[in-house]
Backbone as ProteinMPNN parsed JSONL, in Angstrom:
{"seq_chain_A": "XXXXXXXXXXXXXXXXXXXXXXXXXXXXXXXXXXXXXXXXXXXXXXXXXXXXXXXXXXXXXXXXXXXXXXXXXXXXXXXXXXXXXXXXXXXXXXXXXXXXXXXXXXXXXXXXXXXXXXXXXXXXXXXXXXXXXXXXXXXXXXXXXXXXXXXXXXXXXXXXXXXXXXXXXXXXXXXXXXXXXXXXXXXXXXXXXXXXXXXXXXXXXXXXXX", "coords_chain_A": {"N_chain_A": [[-2.125, 26.626, 9.704], [-3.64, 23.746, 8.18], [-1.754, 22.172, 6.537], [0.41, 22.336, 7.93], [0.66, 20.221, 9.692], [1.348, 18.016, 8.574], [4.366, 18.214, 8.132], [4.966, 17.808, 10.922], [3.961, 15.443, 11.872], [5.679, 13.911, 9.91], [8.178, 13.722, 10.918], [7.566, 12.117, 13.285], [6.672, 13.056, 15.727], [3.842, 12.565, 17.371], [2.094, 12.806, 19.07], [1.999, 15.693, 19.124], [0.895, 15.951, 16.6], [-1.515, 14.783, 16.626], [-2.825, 16.954, 18.167], [-2.64, 19.134, 17.073], [-3.889, 18.354, 14.719], [-6.913, 17.78, 15.942], [-8.779, 20.356, 16.259], [-8.92, 21.225, 13.674], [-10.101, 18.983, 12.406], [-12.55, 18.519, 13.951], [-13.544, 20.998, 12.771], [-14.412, 20.336, 10.583], [-12.638, 19.702, 8.057], [-11.142, 18.487, 6.045], [-8.374, 17.06, 6.017], [-7.639, 17.061, 8.579], [-9.433, 15.403, 9.959], [-8.761, 13.292, 8.325], [-6.142, 13.085, 9.452], [-6.727, 12.607, 12.224], [-8.121, 10.092, 11.522], [-6.214, 8.524, 11.122], [-4.305, 8.508, 12.923], [-5.529, 7.29, 15.179], [-5.929, 4.767, 13.861], [-3.729, 3.694, 13.532], [-2.461, 4.315, 16.403], [-1.18, 5.957, 17.113], [0.261, 8.542, 18.905], [-2.168, 8.748, 20.425], [-4.545, 6.837, 21.936], [-4.821, 3.335, 20.097], [-7.842, 2.897, 18.294], [-10.23, 1.25, 16.491], [-12.743, 1.988, 15.873], [-13.097, 4.901, 16.529], [-11.524, 5.436, 14.303], [-12.545, 4.4, 12.223], [-14.556, 6.678, 12.301], [-13.835, 8.929, 11.957], [-12.245, 8.617, 9.454], [-13.936, 7.992, 7.969], [-15.64, 10.32, 7.988], [-13.633, 12.328, 6.768], [-13.077, 10.846, 4.135], [-15.621, 10.843, 2.82], [-15.387, 13.204, 2.088], [-13.573, 12.828, -0.158], [-11.095, 12.506, 0.255], [-7.773, 10.862, -0.246], [-6.334, 9.239, 1.263], [-8.069, 8.34, 3.706], [-9.647, 7.058, 2.438], [-8.526, 5.031, 1.814], [-7.713, 3.988, 4.091], [-10.499, 3.295, 4.901], [-10.687, 1.192, 3.464], [-8.946, -0.802, 4.51], [-10.022, -0.911, 6.995], [-12.721, -2.17, 6.26], [-12.118, -4.531, 4.91], [-10.232, -5.952, 6.699], [-12.039, -5.94, 8.505], [-11.944, -4.062, 10.897], [-13.182, -2.183, 13.807], [-15.489, -2.38, 12.42], [-17.788, -4.643, 10.519], [-16.676, -7.275, 8.406], [-16.123, -6.887, 5.121], [-15.544, -7.646, 2.012], [-16.626, -6.591, -0.516], [-17.179, -4.034, 0.14], [-14.716, -2.802, 0.709], [-13.334, -3.121, -1.407], [-14.783, -0.794, -2.989], [-13.698, 1.072, -1.649], [-11.047, 1.291, -1.874], [-10.719, 1.782, -4.642], [-11.845, 4.018, -4.831], [-9.923, 5.684, -3.907], [-7.322, 4.641, -5.107], [-8.063, 5.63, -7.52], [-7.215, 8.191, -7.529], [-4.878, 8.277, -7.12], [-3.643, 6.853, -5.128], [-1.07, 5.48, -3.705], [-0.759, 3.335, -1.742], [-3.614, 2.518, -2.148], [-3.899, 1.34, -4.581], [-2.132, -0.743, -4.913], [-3.799, -2.492, -2.585], [-5.709, -2.678, -4.253], [-4.615, -4.197, -6.44], [-4.041, -7.017, -4.674], [-6.478, -7.267, -4.126], [-7.697, -8.327, -6.265], [-6.036, -10.307, -7.232], [-6.318, -11.934, -5.329], [-8.827, -12.622, -5.464], [-10.727, -11.539, -4.067], [-13.697, -9.598, -2.834], [-14.091, -9.537, -5.639], [-13.894, -11.023, -8.48], [-11.475, -13.146, -9.474], [-9.176, -11.653, -10.758], [-6.499, -11.77, -12.778], [-5.395, -9.768, -14.683], [-6.342, -7.484, -13.949], [-4.838, -7.167, -11.702], [-2.248, -7.459, -12.239], [-2.148, -4.906, -13.422], [-2.986, -2.866, -11.25], [-1.004, -3.093, -9.256], [1.236, -2.732, -10.932], [1.16, -0.153, -11.39], [1.422, 0.871, -8.722], [4.147, 0.007, -8.011], [5.728, 1.11, -10.013], [5.54, 3.608, -8.575], [7.435, 2.872, -6.666], [6.486, 1.105, -4.721], [7.38, -1.443, -2.812], [6.663, -3.88, -1.929], [4.495, -4.11, -3.827], [5.795, -4.435, -5.735], [7.514, -6.54, -5.385], [5.164, -8.338, -5.723], [4.752, -8.045, -8.317], [7.049, -9.242, -9.616], [6.641, -11.717, -8.759], [4.374, -12.643, -10.166], [5.455, -12.605, -12.665], [7.328, -14.49, -12.616], [5.783, -16.818, -12.246], [4.109, -16.311, -14.323], [1.013, -15.732, -14.103], [-1.13, -14.494, -15.361], [0.324, -13.41, -17.548], [2.706, -13.74, -19.765], [5.032, -16.249, -18.777], [8.327, -14.726, -17.439], [11.425, -14.421, -16.826], [13.378, -12.294, -17.025], [11.88, -10.223, -16.488], [10.857, -10.87, -13.978], [13.059, -10.976, -12.532], [13.936, -8.24, -12.702], [11.609, -6.774, -11.171], [11.668, -7.972, -9.228], [14.495, -7.171, -8.0], [14.497, -4.566, -7.882], [12.687, -4.114, -5.657], [14.166, -5.45, -3.791], [16.242, -3.443, -3.717], [15.289, -0.937, -3.11], [13.836, -1.358, -0.938], [10.994, -1.523, 1.329], [9.488, 1.035, 2.838], [8.019, 0.748, 5.355], [9.247, -1.35, 6.553], [11.869, -0.784, 7.216], [14.399, -1.583, 9.639], [13.217, -4.216, 9.912], [14.683, -7.109, 9.89], [13.764, -9.24, 8.82], [11.29, -8.584, 6.819], [13.162, -7.409, 4.686], [14.716, -9.517, 4.321], [13.077, -11.388, 2.678], [12.921, -9.858, 0.472], [15.421, -9.971, -0.973], [15.981, -13.299, -0.533], [13.556, -13.918, -2.701], [15.117, -12.552, -4.86], [17.584, -13.861, -4.799], [16.762, -16.39, -5.528], [15.292, -16.271, -8.088], [17.27, -15.525, -10.012], [18.716, -17.967, -10.049], [17.433, -19.454, -11.437], [18.064, -18.676, -13.946], [19.828, -17.61, -16.773], [23.099, -16.564, -17.195], [23.34, -14.603, -19.298], [20.376, -13.803, -19.085], [20.465, -12.637, -16.577], [22.058, -10.765, -16.85], [20.89, -9.069, -18.718], [18.388, -8.184, -17.312], [19.69, -6.713, -15.404], [20.474, -5.103, -16.662], [17.729, -3.501, -16.88], [17.766, -2.296, -14.779], [16.898, 1.108, -13.337]], "CA_chain_A": [[-2.628, 26.273, 8.552], [-3.65, 22.43, 8.351], [-0.891, 21.631, 5.838], [1.813, 22.464, 8.787], [0.826, 19.157, 10.503], [2.406, 16.893, 8.075], [6.143, 18.223, 8.727], [5.119, 17.698, 12.561], [3.753, 14.126, 11.759], [6.918, 13.092, 9.27], [9.023, 13.881, 12.258], [6.965, 11.146, 14.078], [5.787, 14.073, 16.839], [2.43, 11.814, 16.83], [1.159, 13.677, 20.046], [1.78, 16.858, 18.609], [0.425, 15.607, 15.426], [-3.058, 14.676, 16.923], [-3.087, 17.948, 19.131], [-2.756, 20.06, 15.962], [-5.464, 18.012, 14.13], [-7.676, 17.605, 16.603], [-9.445, 21.451, 16.164], [-9.08, 21.267, 11.895], [-11.024, 17.964, 12.375], [-13.749, 19.074, 14.623], [-14.173, 22.022, 12.196], [-15.077, 19.426, 9.573], [-11.726, 19.736, 7.631], [-11.102, 16.552, 5.803], [-7.227, 16.842, 6.195], [-7.71, 16.876, 9.929], [-10.113, 14.18, 9.917], [-8.091, 12.115, 8.249], [-5.058, 12.458, 10.183], [-6.863, 12.099, 13.233], [-8.316, 8.464, 11.278], [-4.779, 7.602, 10.745], [-3.775, 8.434, 14.301], [-6.268, 6.137, 15.948], [-5.83, 3.702, 13.313], [-1.946, 3.13, 13.978], [-2.44, 4.129, 17.719], [0.176, 6.845, 17.099], [-0.105, 9.749, 19.385], [-3.001, 8.447, 21.055], [-4.91, 5.171, 21.805], [-5.457, 2.636, 19.015], [-9.112, 2.772, 18.605], [-11.0, 1.286, 15.393], [-13.971, 2.639, 15.989], [-13.049, 6.031, 16.136], [-10.78, 5.372, 12.998], [-13.571, 4.552, 11.277], [-15.373, 7.674, 12.275], [-12.883, 10.112, 11.397], [-11.624, 8.125, 8.135], [-15.505, 7.978, 7.291], [-16.005, 11.614, 7.468], [-12.647, 12.523, 5.527], [-13.447, 10.058, 2.949], [-17.003, 11.159, 2.584], [-14.651, 14.394, 1.384], [-12.692, 12.538, -0.942], [-9.752, 12.43, 0.862], [-7.443, 9.591, -0.612], [-6.026, 8.532, 2.671], [-8.815, 7.896, 4.677], [-10.714, 6.474, 1.698], [-7.525, 3.847, 1.82], [-7.956, 3.29, 5.516], [-11.88, 2.675, 4.971], [-10.702, -0.016, 2.576], [-8.217, -1.3, 4.973], [-11.056, -1.208, 8.008], [-13.701, -3.161, 5.824], [-10.63, -5.571, 4.607], [-9.789, -6.424, 7.841], [-12.996, -6.195, 10.026], [-11.071, -3.654, 11.856], [-14.131, -1.018, 13.878], [-16.783, -2.752, 11.459], [-18.225, -6.067, 10.1], [-15.848, -7.304, 7.34], [-17.294, -6.444, 3.918], [-14.715, -6.956, 0.562], [-17.407, -5.835, -1.43], [-17.143, -2.296, 0.177], [-13.047, -2.755, 0.832], [-13.142, -2.708, -3.024], [-15.286, 0.217, -3.468], [-13.088, 2.449, -1.189], [-9.773, 1.139, -2.494], [-10.896, 1.904, -6.06], [-11.972, 5.781, -5.135], [-8.576, 6.095, -3.392], [-6.56, 4.163, -6.105], [-8.495, 6.609, -8.594], [-6.689, 9.018, -7.037], [-3.189, 7.557, -7.405], [-2.862, 6.814, -4.058], [-0.19, 4.274, -3.865], [-1.157, 1.799, -1.145], [-4.633, 1.719, -2.545], [-3.422, 0.415, -5.575], [-1.323, -2.075, -4.051], [-4.218, -3.438, -2.093], [-6.632, -3.433, -5.163], [-4.064, -5.343, -6.684], [-4.023, -7.734, -4.137], [-7.639, -7.971, -3.806], [-8.087, -8.795, -7.785], [-5.013, -11.101, -7.343], [-6.804, -13.266, -4.43], [-10.065, -13.001, -6.017], [-11.77, -11.012, -2.766], [-14.352, -9.082, -3.095], [-14.36, -9.596, -7.218], [-13.794, -12.114, -9.307], [-10.148, -13.137, -9.58], [-8.405, -11.068, -12.47], [-4.604, -11.362, -13.107], [-4.932, -8.738, -15.888], [-6.303, -6.086, -13.022], [-3.823, -7.194, -10.207], [-1.072, -6.421, -12.768], [-2.343, -3.197, -13.507], [-2.831, -2.015, -10.126], [0.55, -3.658, -8.632], [2.199, -1.737, -11.751], [0.953, 1.277, -10.98], [1.994, 1.066, -7.319], [5.468, -0.541, -8.071], [6.312, 2.374, -10.619], [5.92, 4.68, -7.521], [8.22, 2.559, -6.019], [6.049, 0.402, -3.453], [8.39, -2.838, -2.715], [5.325, -4.961, -1.6], [3.693, -4.339, -5.132], [7.085, -4.657, -7.077], [7.603, -8.041, -5.039], [3.939, -8.848, -6.399], [4.873, -8.354, -9.655], [8.02, -10.308, -9.554], [6.143, -12.967, -8.698], [3.275, -12.759, -11.242], [6.327, -12.93, -13.909], [8.066, -15.584, -11.995], [4.6, -17.7, -12.053], [3.205, -16.553, -15.359], [-0.087, -15.537, -13.738], [-1.679, -13.742, -16.037], [1.069, -13.158, -18.505], [3.537, -14.903, -19.929], [6.366, -16.321, -17.784], [9.395, -13.899, -17.647], [12.308, -14.14, -15.757], [14.038, -11.118, -16.703], [11.115, -9.101, -15.906], [10.709, -11.148, -12.252], [14.254, -10.739, -11.608], [13.671, -6.723, -13.028], [10.67, -6.245, -10.239], [12.412, -8.296, -7.309], [15.479, -6.36, -7.746], [13.851, -3.14, -7.413], [12.316, -4.278, -4.407], [15.599, -5.541, -3.166], [17.262, -2.173, -3.718], [14.57, -0.18, -2.628], [13.448, -1.286, 0.347], [9.734, -1.063, 1.826], [9.365, 2.418, 4.012], [7.961, 0.048, 6.526], [10.292, -2.714, 6.586], [13.237, -0.5, 7.62], [14.62, -2.152, 11.109], [12.458, -5.115, 10.049], [15.304, -7.916, 8.963], [12.66, -10.701, 8.16], [10.974, -8.57, 5.178], [14.489, -7.487, 4.029], [15.324, -11.116, 3.984], [12.266, -11.632, 1.75], [13.156, -9.256, -0.864], [16.402, -10.678, -1.036], [15.476, -14.222, -0.855], [13.295, -13.65, -4.077], [15.749, -12.006, -5.99], [18.585, -15.028, -5.326], [15.624, -17.695, -6.254], [14.583, -16.301, -9.404], [18.402, -15.791, -10.061], [19.3, -19.594, -9.963], [16.649, -20.205, -12.994], [18.325, -17.65, -14.966], [21.099, -17.592, -17.508], [24.003, -15.162, -16.864], [23.031, -13.533, -19.963], [19.475, -13.395, -18.691], [20.743, -12.091, -15.586], [22.941, -9.023, -17.164], [19.879, -8.307, -19.506], [17.798, -7.543, -16.08], [20.53, -5.799, -14.99], [20.605, -3.604, -17.736], [16.841, -2.71, -16.798], [17.24, -1.309, -13.644], [17.54, 2.569, -13.322]], "C_chain_A": [[-2.524, 24.622, 8.578], [-2.625, 21.727, 7.872], [0.738, 21.304, 6.836], [1.582, 21.25, 9.789], [1.604, 17.865, 9.883], [3.829, 16.838, 8.346], [6.056, 17.318, 10.031], [4.898, 15.672, 12.386], [5.254, 13.146, 11.148], [7.97, 12.625, 9.916], [8.795, 12.877, 13.402], [6.95, 11.859, 15.461], [4.281, 13.997, 16.796], [1.891, 12.641, 17.584], [0.805, 15.115, 19.581], [0.771, 16.991, 17.354], [-1.003, 15.844, 15.672], [-3.273, 16.158, 17.759], [-3.841, 18.835, 18.006], [-3.945, 19.835, 15.124], [-6.65, 18.089, 14.815], [-8.796, 19.213, 16.121], [-9.851, 21.653, 14.476], [-10.651, 20.191, 12.048], [-12.465, 18.488, 13.056], [-14.372, 20.508, 13.884], [-14.878, 21.283, 10.942], [-13.703, 19.543, 8.548], [-11.265, 18.83, 7.41], [-9.583, 16.343, 6.062], [-7.032, 16.444, 7.512], [-8.625, 15.891, 10.209], [-9.427, 13.226, 9.369], [-6.76, 11.769, 8.6], [-5.455, 12.311, 11.161], [-7.645, 10.304, 12.948], [-6.885, 8.135, 11.287], [-4.193, 7.332, 12.148], [-4.182, 7.214, 15.056], [-6.202, 5.045, 15.082], [-4.605, 2.999, 13.373], [-1.989, 2.891, 15.333], [-1.128, 5.112, 17.52], [-0.634, 8.472, 17.553], [-1.519, 9.8, 20.46], [-3.305, 7.014, 21.011], [-5.209, 4.429, 20.575], [-7.03, 2.326, 19.114], [-9.726, 2.954, 17.168], [-11.99, 1.642, 15.238], [-14.099, 3.873, 15.428], [-12.103, 6.539, 14.83], [-11.746, 5.734, 11.935], [-14.494, 5.955, 11.128], [-15.246, 8.818, 11.381], [-12.726, 10.293, 9.995], [-13.082, 8.244, 7.385], [-15.983, 9.575, 6.687], [-15.198, 12.52, 6.36], [-12.892, 11.904, 4.314], [-14.811, 10.278, 2.276], [-16.419, 12.864, 1.512], [-13.695, 14.236, 0.262], [-11.394, 12.561, -0.645], [-9.309, 10.763, 0.525], [-6.796, 8.487, 0.406], [-7.102, 7.834, 3.477], [-9.781, 6.816, 3.74], [-9.649, 4.959, 1.869], [-8.106, 3.093, 3.3], [-9.383, 2.936, 5.466], [-11.672, 1.108, 4.479], [-10.167, -1.226, 3.647], [-9.465, -1.86, 6.25], [-12.496, -2.642, 7.803], [-12.862, -4.463, 5.3], [-10.89, -6.602, 5.534], [-10.875, -6.965, 9.062], [-12.443, -5.617, 11.041], [-12.278, -2.167, 12.119], [-15.176, -1.386, 13.153], [-17.046, -4.053, 11.445], [-17.156, -6.27, 8.706], [-16.55, -7.878, 5.929], [-16.116, -6.508, 2.727], [-14.972, -6.596, -0.157], [-16.959, -4.044, -1.252], [-15.69, -2.052, 0.315], [-12.912, -2.213, -0.452], [-13.634, -1.78, -3.536], [-14.206, 1.537, -2.923], [-11.726, 2.235, -1.778], [-9.813, 1.794, -3.752], [-10.962, 3.671, -5.953], [-10.552, 5.995, -4.34], [-7.83, 5.99, -4.83], [-6.55, 5.123, -7.737], [-7.477, 7.612, -8.851], [-5.451, 9.197, -7.224], [-2.514, 7.292, -6.245], [-2.625, 5.376, -3.572], [-0.769, 2.71, -3.032], [-2.539, 1.611, -1.292], [-5.012, 0.812, -3.96], [-2.811, -0.715, -5.574], [-2.579, -3.108, -3.48], [-5.471, -3.804, -3.348], [-6.133, -4.358, -5.927], [-4.172, -6.753, -6.116], [-5.427, -8.455, -3.886], [-8.015, -8.664, -5.276], [-6.923, -10.39, -7.846], [-5.563, -12.289, -6.322], [-8.21, -13.275, -4.607], [-11.245, -12.591, -4.495], [-12.501, -9.775, -2.554], [-15.219, -8.58, -4.832], [-13.929, -10.858, -7.22], [-11.875, -12.051, -9.408], [-9.762, -13.019, -10.775], [-6.983, -10.61, -12.31], [-4.225, -10.19, -13.624], [-5.181, -7.214, -14.886], [-5.514, -6.071, -11.854], [-2.446, -6.95, -11.162], [-1.135, -5.19, -13.03], [-2.049, -2.623, -12.438], [-1.235, -1.921, -9.521], [1.497, -2.719, -9.826], [2.208, -0.373, -11.734], [1.645, 1.693, -9.713], [3.574, 0.751, -7.494], [6.281, 0.406, -8.962], [6.333, 3.438, -9.709], [6.684, 3.918, -6.45], [7.981, 1.772, -4.589], [6.524, -0.774, -3.725], [7.59, -3.823, -2.638], [4.687, -5.226, -3.323], [4.801, -4.904, -6.181], [7.299, -6.398, -6.911], [6.469, -8.977, -5.87], [4.271, -9.214, -8.036], [5.959, -9.214, -10.021], [7.368, -11.528, -9.509], [5.032, -13.168, -9.513], [4.362, -13.393, -12.395], [6.994, -14.45, -14.139], [7.183, -16.612, -12.688], [4.233, -17.997, -13.633], [1.638, -16.675, -15.137], [-0.384, -14.286, -14.233], [-1.015, -13.007, -17.447], [1.978, -14.194, -18.556], [5.044, -15.27, -19.127], [7.871, -15.705, -18.271], [10.496, -13.825, -16.764], [12.955, -13.039, -15.661], [13.373, -10.222, -16.425], [10.729, -9.342, -14.219], [12.013, -10.968, -12.083], [14.19, -8.811, -11.663], [12.947, -6.126, -11.365], [11.497, -6.88, -8.739], [13.573, -7.575, -7.003], [15.271, -4.887, -7.207], [13.362, -2.803, -5.903], [13.435, -4.442, -3.38], [16.018, -4.314, -2.45], [16.429, -0.765, -3.117], [13.842, 0.174, -1.098], [11.428, -1.064, 0.479], [10.028, -0.046, 2.568], [9.107, 1.659, 5.458], [8.483, -1.127, 7.104], [11.852, -1.986, 7.209], [13.22, -0.851, 8.996], [13.522, -3.492, 11.226], [13.078, -6.514, 9.096], [14.127, -8.89, 7.852], [11.846, -10.092, 6.946], [11.805, -8.206, 4.388], [14.732, -8.466, 3.253], [14.266, -11.655, 2.524], [12.725, -11.181, 0.476], [14.739, -10.174, -1.455], [16.643, -12.033, -1.616], [14.922, -14.442, -2.442], [14.265, -13.279, -4.971], [16.901, -13.323, -6.427], [17.887, -16.33, -5.832], [15.233, -17.755, -7.697], [16.698, -16.347, -10.392], [19.168, -17.118, -10.608], [18.361, -19.96, -11.249], [17.132, -19.472, -14.086], [19.705, -18.132, -15.619], [22.172, -16.774, -17.006], [23.703, -14.38, -17.736], [21.185, -13.077, -19.736], [19.601, -12.069, -17.639], [21.376, -10.183, -16.05], [21.577, -8.409, -18.119], [18.655, -7.634, -18.222], [18.155, -6.914, -15.328], [20.207, -4.394, -15.848], [19.06, -2.622, -17.748], [16.559, -2.013, -15.823], [17.62, 0.363, -14.037], [18.768, 2.5, -12.855]], "O_chain_A": [[-1.459, 24.13, 8.949], [-2.33, 20.693, 8.473], [1.684, 20.54, 6.644], [2.331, 21.249, 10.767], [2.247, 16.998, 10.476], [4.455, 15.835, 8.688], [6.792, 16.356, 10.25], [5.714, 14.852, 12.806], [5.748, 12.137, 11.652], [8.591, 11.579, 9.731], [9.6, 12.749, 14.324], [7.256, 11.131, 16.405], [3.54, 14.891, 16.388], [1.102, 13.405, 17.028], [-0.314, 15.627, 19.615], [0.014, 17.944, 17.167], [-1.656, 16.761, 15.175], [-4.491, 16.258, 17.903], [-5.025, 19.164, 17.934], [-4.794, 20.675, 14.824], [-7.571, 18.552, 14.144], [-9.783, 18.829, 15.494], [-10.914, 22.152, 14.108], [-11.826, 20.513, 11.87], [-13.387, 18.824, 12.312], [-15.409, 21.048, 14.27], [-15.884, 21.766, 10.423], [-14.386, 19.154, 7.6], [-10.854, 18.106, 8.317], [-9.415, 15.177, 6.417], [-6.276, 15.493, 7.705], [-8.21, 15.426, 11.27], [-9.458, 12.15, 9.967], [-6.192, 10.712, 8.325], [-4.601, 11.634, 11.734], [-7.725, 9.466, 13.846], [-6.713, 6.968, 11.641], [-3.712, 6.258, 12.509], [-3.431, 6.332, 15.472], [-6.509, 4.039, 15.722], [-4.527, 1.775, 13.262], [-1.721, 1.776, 15.782], [-0.045, 4.696, 17.932], [-1.492, 9.181, 17.026], [-1.799, 10.78, 21.15], [-2.697, 6.155, 20.372], [-6.022, 5.034, 19.876], [-7.43, 1.545, 19.977], [-9.851, 4.036, 16.595], [-12.288, 1.632, 14.043], [-14.739, 4.185, 14.425], [-11.98, 7.703, 14.448], [-11.861, 6.683, 11.16], [-15.043, 6.279, 10.075], [-15.953, 9.402, 10.56], [-12.88, 11.322, 9.338], [-13.156, 8.607, 6.211], [-16.431, 9.938, 5.599], [-15.685, 13.182, 5.443], [-12.897, 12.658, 3.341], [-14.994, 9.828, 1.145], [-16.985, 13.379, 0.547], [-13.088, 15.182, -0.241], [-10.588, 12.656, -1.57], [-9.97, 9.76, 0.792], [-6.785, 7.259, 0.319], [-6.881, 6.691, 3.876], [-10.495, 5.944, 4.235], [-10.204, 3.874, 2.043], [-8.703, 2.032, 3.48], [-9.548, 1.977, 6.219], [-12.254, 0.112, 4.911], [-10.713, -2.327, 3.713], [-9.74, -3.053, 6.374], [-12.977, -3.496, 8.547], [-13.445, -5.523, 5.529], [-11.473, -7.678, 5.401], [-10.794, -7.788, 9.974], [-12.305, -6.247, 12.09], [-12.435, -1.299, 11.261], [-16.058, -0.529, 13.222], [-16.563, -4.727, 12.355], [-16.927, -5.265, 8.033], [-17.232, -8.881, 5.721], [-15.677, -5.399, 2.423], [-14.141, -6.09, -0.911], [-16.602, -3.193, -2.066], [-15.378, -0.909, -0.017], [-12.476, -1.084, -0.675], [-13.19, -1.544, -4.66], [-13.966, 2.59, -3.513], [-11.256, 3.273, -2.244], [-8.809, 2.466, -3.992], [-10.366, 4.449, -6.697], [-10.357, 7.204, -4.469], [-7.715, 6.953, -5.588], [-5.702, 5.284, -8.614], [-6.966, 7.893, -9.935], [-4.971, 10.298, -7.492], [-1.295, 7.372, -6.09], [-3.394, 4.484, -3.213], [-1.047, 1.585, -3.448], [-2.981, 0.631, -0.692], [-5.907, 0.026, -4.267], [-3.091, -1.632, -6.346], [-2.534, -4.306, -3.759], [-6.046, -4.89, -3.413], [-6.827, -5.326, -6.238], [-4.375, -7.677, -6.904], [-5.628, -9.632, -3.584], [-8.73, -9.663, -5.211], [-7.203, -11.375, -8.529], [-5.249, -13.463, -6.522], [-8.846, -13.996, -3.838], [-12.224, -13.219, -4.093], [-11.862, -8.846, -2.058], [-16.172, -7.869, -5.151], [-13.657, -11.609, -6.283], [-11.204, -11.019, -9.401], [-9.855, -13.832, -11.694], [-6.478, -9.564, -11.901], [-3.198, -9.573, -13.344], [-4.517, -6.181, -14.978], [-5.487, -5.114, -11.081], [-1.595, -6.19, -10.699], [-0.191, -4.417, -12.868], [-1.052, -1.904, -12.367], [-0.523, -0.924, -9.393], [2.446, -2.052, -9.414], [3.129, 0.392, -12.022], [2.341, 2.706, -9.642], [4.253, 1.574, -6.879], [7.479, 0.528, -8.707], [7.16, 4.314, -9.963], [6.568, 4.34, -5.3], [8.766, 1.712, -3.643], [6.213, -1.295, -4.796], [7.833, -4.777, -3.376], [4.497, -6.323, -3.848], [4.63, -5.623, -7.165], [7.279, -7.257, -7.792], [6.722, -10.012, -6.485], [4.102, -10.238, -8.697], [5.67, -10.032, -10.894], [7.649, -12.379, -10.353], [4.731, -14.359, -9.435], [4.159, -14.482, -12.933], [7.145, -15.198, -15.105], [7.658, -17.263, -13.618], [4.084, -19.088, -14.185], [0.98, -17.495, -15.777], [-0.037, -13.212, -13.741], [-1.628, -12.263, -18.214], [2.122, -15.171, -17.822], [5.972, -14.47, -19.007], [8.465, -16.114, -19.269], [10.386, -13.011, -15.847], [13.233, -12.585, -14.551], [13.956, -9.204, -16.054], [10.423, -8.466, -13.409], [12.103, -10.646, -10.898], [14.411, -8.183, -10.628], [13.504, -5.34, -10.599], [11.769, -6.371, -7.651], [13.776, -7.296, -5.821], [15.84, -4.301, -6.286], [13.51, -1.796, -5.21], [13.598, -3.753, -2.374], [16.142, -4.082, -1.248], [17.002, 0.263, -2.756], [13.503, 1.173, -0.464], [10.788, -0.445, -0.37], [11.11, -0.22, 3.129], [9.777, 1.87, 6.47], [8.048, -1.72, 8.091], [12.79, -2.689, 7.585], [12.227, -0.551, 9.66], [13.034, -3.819, 12.308], [12.529, -6.985, 8.1], [13.902, -9.04, 6.651], [11.628, -10.871, 6.017], [11.558, -8.494, 3.217], [14.915, -8.512, 2.037], [14.738, -12.213, 1.533], [12.909, -11.933, -0.481], [14.749, -10.953, -2.408], [17.218, -12.227, -2.687], [15.616, -14.996, -3.295], [14.166, -13.845, -6.06], [17.156, -13.748, -7.555], [18.482, -17.19, -6.482], [14.944, -18.744, -8.371], [17.072, -17.187, -11.211], [20.056, -17.151, -11.46], [18.751, -20.846, -12.009], [16.604, -19.641, -15.185], [20.506, -18.89, -15.071], [21.751, -16.157, -16.027], [23.676, -13.216, -17.339], [20.793, -12.031, -20.254], [19.101, -10.95, -17.749], [21.153, -9.031, -15.678], [21.395, -7.192, -18.11], [18.154, -6.531, -18.442], [17.418, -6.401, -14.486], [19.863, -3.226, -15.66], [18.961, -1.516, -18.279], [15.579, -1.28, -15.693], [18.459, 0.716, -14.866], [19.45, 3.521, -12.758]]}, "name": "protein", "num_of_chains": 1, "seq": "XXXXXXXXXXXXXXXXXXXXXXXXXXXXXXXXXXXXXXXXXXXXXXXXXXXXXXXXXXXXXXXXXXXXXXXXXXXXXXXXXXXXXXXXXXXXXXXXXXXXXXXXXXXXXXXXXXXXXXXXXXXXXXXXXXXXXXXXXXXXXXXXXXXXXXXXXXXXXXXXXXXXXXXXXXXXXXXXXXXXXXXXXXXXXXXXXXXXXXXXXXXXXXXXXX"}
């Protein structure tokens, strides 16, 4: 069964995952196509090849695979294996985010925050960062902390800023493991906002932690 590939992938046996996914992908199975697209995109178990990633992710995305839709968005946002097109990136991110795919929700938030492919819209950025933040995506939690700290699209609120920065610092980002510079960003944000708060505000923010 194609689902048997995921435990192999999670154990970082990427070469075996590639070999297992290939026949499923060749048979038109969306999960197999998506796995190949991901492996080519990140260069795991095979050479990094953005053109091949685009091909396989495109096939999987046409069948509604959310991971492949997200990577199609990344390809068009960054111009990897194709031309850069923020509008197309937004379209693919939206398809993936509508299925609740965390990384796509985060990227939608960034696109709205930066005004890439769409007019800058803090309310939409806040919406999508919140969805991803509630799924423990630390980069979205950090973005939410910054929005509350600066009053971007919301009333400036140091308690909420601290809350989201603390969640990011305590949960970490799965891709930041072993990356001290990323973890330092989380802790630095928390210390910076703490200096702007009264002890009562810090305690209130701590009480909001799960």
